[in-house]
C-alpha positions in Angstrom: 8.0 -11.1 38.0 7.4 -8.4 35.5 7.4 -9.2 31.8 9.7 -7.2 29.5 7.6 -7.4 26.4 4.1 -8.4 25.5 3.7 -10.0 21.9 0.0 -10.1 22.3 0.0 -6.3 22.9 2.3 -5.9 20.0 0.0 -7.8 17.7 -2.9 -5.8 18.8 -1.0 -2.7 17.9 -0.1 -4.1 14.5 -3.6 -5.0 13.7 -4.8 -1.5 14.7 -2.2 0.0 12.4 -3.2 -2.2 9.5 -6.8 -1.3 9.9 -5.9 2.4 10.2 -3.8 2.2 7.1 -6.8 0.6 5.1 -9.2 3.2 6.4 -6.8 5.9 5.3 -6.5 4.5 1.8 -2.6 3.8 2.2 -2.9 0.3 0.6 -0.7 -1.7 3.1 1.4 -4.2 1.3 1.6 -7.9 2.2 3.5 -11.0 1.2 2.1 -14.5 0.7 4.7 -17.1 1.4 4.4 -20.5 -0.3 8.1 -21.5 -0.1 8.1 -23.4 3.2 10.9 -21.1 4.4 11.0 -18.1 6.8 13.6 -16.3 4.7 11.2 -14.5 2.3 9.4 -13.0 5.4 12.7 -11.9 7.0 13.6 -10.2 3.7 10.2 -8.6 3.3 10.7 -6.8 6.6 13.4 -4.7 4.9 10.9 -3.4 2.4 8.0 -2.0 4.5 5.6 -5.0 4.3 2.9 -4.7 7.0 1.3 -8.0 6.8 1.8 -11.7 5.6 -0.1 -14.7 4.4 1.3 -18.1 5.5 -0.1 -20.4 2.8 -1.2 -23.8 3.7 -3.6 -24.4 0.9 -1.2 -24.6 -2.0 1.8 -26.0 -0.2 3.1 -28.8 1.9 3.3 -26.6 4.9 2.5 -28.4 8.2 2.0 -27.2 11.7 5.6 -27.4 12.8 6.9 -25.3 9.9 4.0 -22.9 10.2 5.2 -21.9 13.6 8.6 -21.1 12.1 7.0 -18.8 9.5 4.8 -17.1 12.0 7.9 -16.4 14.2 9.6 -14.9 11.2 6.6 -12.7 10.5 6.5 -11.6 14.2 10.1 -10.7 14.0 9.3 -8.7 10.9 6.4 -6.9 12.8 3.9 -8.1 10.3 0.3 -9.1 10.9 0.3 -12.9 10.2 -2.8 -14.4 8.5 -2.7 -18.1 7.9 -4.4 -19.4 4.8 -5.9 -22.7 5.9 -6.4 -25.6 3.5 -10.1 -25.9 4.2 -12.8 -24.3 6.4 -11.9 -26.8 9.2 -12.3 -25.8 12.9 -9.1 -27.9 13.8 -7.0 -26.0 11.2 -8.5 -22.6 12.5 -7.5 -23.6 16.1 -4.0 -24.8 15.2 -3.3 -21.6 13.4 -4.5 -19.3 16.1 -2.9 -21.4 18.9 0.4 -21.1 17.1 0.1 -17.3 17.2 -1.6 -16.1 14.0 -3.4 -12.9 14.0 -6.0 -14.1 11.6 -7.4 -16.7 9.1 -7.8 -16.6 5.4 -10.5 -19.0 4.4 -10.6 -20.4 0.9 -13.9 -21.2 -0.9 -16.1 -19.0 1.2 -19.4 -19.9 -0.6 -22.3 -19.0 1.8 -23.3 -17.5 5.1 -23.4 -20.7 6.9 -19.7 -21.6 6.2 -18.7 -17.9 7.2 -20.5 -18.1 10.5 -19.2 -21.4 11.3 -15.6 -20.2 10.7 -16.2 -17.1 13.0 -17.5 -19.3 15.7 -14.5 -21.6 15.4 -12.3 -18.6 16.0 -14.0 -17.5 19.1 -13.7 -19.2 22.5 -16.6 -21.0 24.0 -16.8 -18.5 26.9 -17.3 -15.9 24.2 -20.1 -17.7 22.4 -17.8 -19.6 20.0 -16.6 -23.3 19.7 -12.9 -22.9 20.4 -11.4 -24.4 23.5 -9.0 -22.5 25.5 -5.7 -23.6 27.1 -2.9 -21.7 28.7 -0.1 -23.8 27.3 -0.6 -22.9 23.7 2.0 -20.7 22.0 -0.3 -17.8 21.5 -0.3 -17.7 25.4 3.4 -18.1 25.6 3.3 -21.6 27.1 1.5 -20.6 30.3 4.3 -18.1 31.2 1.8 -15.2 31.4 0.5 -16.5 34.7 4.1 -16.1 36.2 4.8 -12.7 34.7 2.2 -10.6 36.4 -0.9 -11.6 34.3 -3.4 -13.3 36.5 -5.9 -12.3 33.8 -4.3 -14.5 31.1 -7.7 -15.9 30.2 -9.3 -12.5 29.5 -6.3 -11.3 27.6 -6.4 -14.3 25.2 -10.1 -14.1 24.7 -9.9 -10.4 24.0 -7.2 -11.0 21.4 -9.3 -13.8 19.8 -12.2 -11.5 19.4 -10.1 -9.1 17.2 -8.4 -11.8 15.2 -9.1 -11.2 11.4 -11.2 -13.6 9.3 -10.5 -12.9 5.7 -13.0 -14.8 3.5 -12.1 -15.7 -0.2 -14.5 -15.3 -3.1 -13.4 -17.7 -5.8 -16.3 -19.7 -7.0 -19.7 -19.1 -8.8 -21.5 -20.0 -5.6 -19.5 -17.5 -3.6 -20.2 -14.9 -6.2 -24.0 -15.5 -6.1 -23.9 -15.3 -2.2 -21.5 -12.4 -1.9 -23.9 -9.6 -1.2 -25.7 -11.7 1.6 -22.3 -12.6 3.2 -21.1 -9.0 3.0 -23.8 -8.2 5.6 -21.8 -9.9 8.3 -19.9 -7.1 10.1 -17.1 -9.2 11.6 -15.4 -9.5 8.2 -14.0 -6.1 7.1 -11.5 -7.5 4.6 -12.4 -9.7 1.6 -10.0 -11.6 -0.7 -10.6 -12.4 -4.3 -8.8 -15.5 -5.5 -8.1 -15.0 -9.3 -6.7 -18.4 -10.2 -9.4 -20.5 -8.6 -11.9 -18.0 -9.7 -10.8 -18.3 -13.4 -10.8 -22.1 -13.2 -14.4 -22.3 -11.7 -15.6 -19.9 -14.5 -14.1 -22.3 -17.1 -11.3 -19.9 -18.1 -8.0 -21.3 -19.3 -4.9 -19.2 -18.9 -3.8 -19.9 -22.4 -7.1 -18.4 -23.7 -6.5 -14.9 -25.1 -9.8 -13.7 -23.8 -9.2 -15.0 -20.3 -7.6 -11.8 -19.0 -10.4 -9.5 -20.1 -13.1 -11.8 -18.7 -11.3 -12.3 -15.4 -10.5 -8.6 -14.9 -14.1 -7.6 -15.6 -15.4 -10.2 -13.1 -13.0 -9.1 -10.4 -14.0 -5.5 -10.9 -17.5 -6.4 -10.4 -16.8 -8.3 -7.1 -14.6 -5.5 -5.9 -17.3 -2.9 -6.6 -19.8 -4.9 -4.4 -17.3 -5.3 -1.6 -16.6 -1.5 -1.7 -20.3 -0.8 -1.8 -20.7 -2.7 1.5 -18.0 -0.6 3.1 -15.4 -3.4 3.1 -11.9 -3.7 1.8 -10.5 -5.7 -1.2 -7.4 -7.9 -0.8 -5.9 -9.1 -4.2 -2.6 -10.5 -5.3 -0.2 -8.5 -7.5 -0.1 -10.6 -10.6 0.2 -8.9 -13.9 -1.3 -11.6 -16.1 -5.0 -10.6 -15.8 -4.5 -7.1 -16.9 -1.6 -7.3 -19.4 -3.9 -7.6 -22.4 -5.7 -4.4 -21.5 -3.1 -2.1 -20.2 -0.1 -2.8 -22.5 3.2 -1.3 -21.5 3.8 0.8 -18.4 3.3 0.0 -14.7 1.0 -3.0 -15.1 0.7 -3.6 -11.4 0.0 0.0 -10.5 -2.7 0.1 -13.2 -4.2 -3.1 -11.9 -4.4 -1.8 -8.3 -6.2 1.3 -9.4 -8.3 -0.3 -12.1 -9.7 -3.0 -9.7 -9.6 -0.9 -6.5 -7.3 -3.1 -4.5 -7.1 -1.9 -0.9 -4.7 -4.6 0.5 -2.3 -5.8 -2.4 0.2 -8.5 -1.8 3.0 -10.2 -3.6 3.7 -13.9 -3.7 7.3 -14.9 -2.8 7.6 -17.6 -5.6 6.2 -15.3 -8.2 8.6 -12.5 -7.1 11.4 -14.9 -7.7 10.0 -16.0 -11.1 9.5 -12.5 -12.3 12.9 -11.5 -11.0 14.6 -14.4 -12.7 12.8 -13.8 -15.9 13.7 -10.1 -16.0 17.3 -11.0 -15.4 17.2 -13.5 -18.2 15.5 -11.1 -20.6 18.1 -8.4 -19.7 21.0 -10.9 -20.2 19.6 -11.9 -23.6 19.1 -8.3 -24.6 22.6 -7.4 -23.6 23.9 -10.4 -25.7 21.8 -9.3 -28.7 23.0 -5.7 -28.5 26.7 -6.6 -28.0 29.0 -5.9 -30.8 30.4 -9.1 -32.3 34.0 -9.8 -31.6 36.4 -10.8 -34.3 
């Protein structure tokens, strides 16, 4: 029996397009979903998003629901990266077995943690620690064997070797060890987590100086990442730059000011900003309206 479509081949193509876009400086846009629903990812496909983060760290998202979100991301033809709750080999295995194209690892603090994460993504036959099984979703529940692919094991190991590991710098320890960690070639994309980074530096969001200090710190980290020939991933949140840029395209100024190569939106934040804008517009229209007698 000949298969009609190879999702593994499609994911390989999408990862290649994402990396090509980064190298060409096109700043591919992604969406991080924290709403425990596939709907934002389905909507995102209408606006040219190329990749997604399925967030397990700051949500109640379990393995069952994670699969639904990965399916939605696949339907949208996005590269799916699962943000695991901790650098746990079991969580890495579950996300990749479910069909993720990569892992975002929070709290990447040292070379040891980074190497352990990379090993947990690779199969044992390729020098890693991950076990292989043909019934997992990423292998289409053992159907590859019956659709003309006697080499299913090689196909799966090859895909695992190109899966993305996106480390996150968000602590003082991670900042201190960043240059040493950047020497590891297998991680071309580095995420900077502004919220946890600010907290770890003792910055409170109600502090007027918070935005300036955080922006300066993020710029320094981004410069080190770029110097190592790697790409910077960062969320599109206007708060850290509002104090410096004032009016205008705050998000665009932030992307250029930091040097963000791989920007992303957060679905819940988009809803919040959208709702706030609508309320502000409504209030302005009420204020401008001529009083009726």
